[in-house]
N, C-alpha and C positions, 0 to 999 in steps of 0.2 A: 505494499499498499504505499509505504514512504518514497519506495523507488520510483512507482509512477507521480507520483505529484512532485518529485526532484525531477524528472525525468522533463514531465508536461513545461514546468519552469524554466528548465534551461533550451528546450524548444523554444520556448515563448519568448525567450532572452536574444536567443537565437535570432529567432526571425525579425526580431524586433531590432539586432544590430546590421542584418544584412539585408531587408529589403531596405531601397531606397527612400526616401521621405524629403519633398521639396517645400519648400519655407518660399513662397512667391510673393514677397513684400514691396518687390521697386514696380513704382508708378510712372508710367511713359510719359514723358513730356515732351515738349518740343524743343528742339535744340538750342543754350543759348545763347549760341554766336554762330551766325550767318555765315556760310562758307561762301566767299568771294568768286564772283565767277572765271576770274582769272585759275583761280589755284582748281576749279572744276574740270575747266577746258584742260587744262596743266596732266592733273590725274588721270582724267578721262584719255589722254591721249598717249601716257605710259601705260595705262590699262590692255589700250588695242594693238600696239607695240609690244608688249607681252604678250597676249595674246595671239598675236600674229607671225612671232618671231618663227616658233619650233614650223608651222606647215610654209612659208614661207621660205624657211634652208631645204626644205624638204623636196620643194619646186624647183629653186635653185639646183638643185644638186641631181635631181633625178635622173640623166642619163648617169653618173655611177651606181643607180641602186639598179640601174637596166642592165649594163654589161656582164656579159659572165665570164670575165677573162680567168 
């Protein structure tokens, strides 16, 4: 009987520690400082260059990938 109680308590404690629990208390609000237009354009340009760099590299060097030497 006592072994069963301790087993139930240990499983409850185990489940309490293992099962993740979230505490969402952050309230979403608008940005405090507006991002300037120049900064948006600059960062957008960097993202587009970053996304297209590898596909552009592959397209420029496609003849090397097709060679079977």
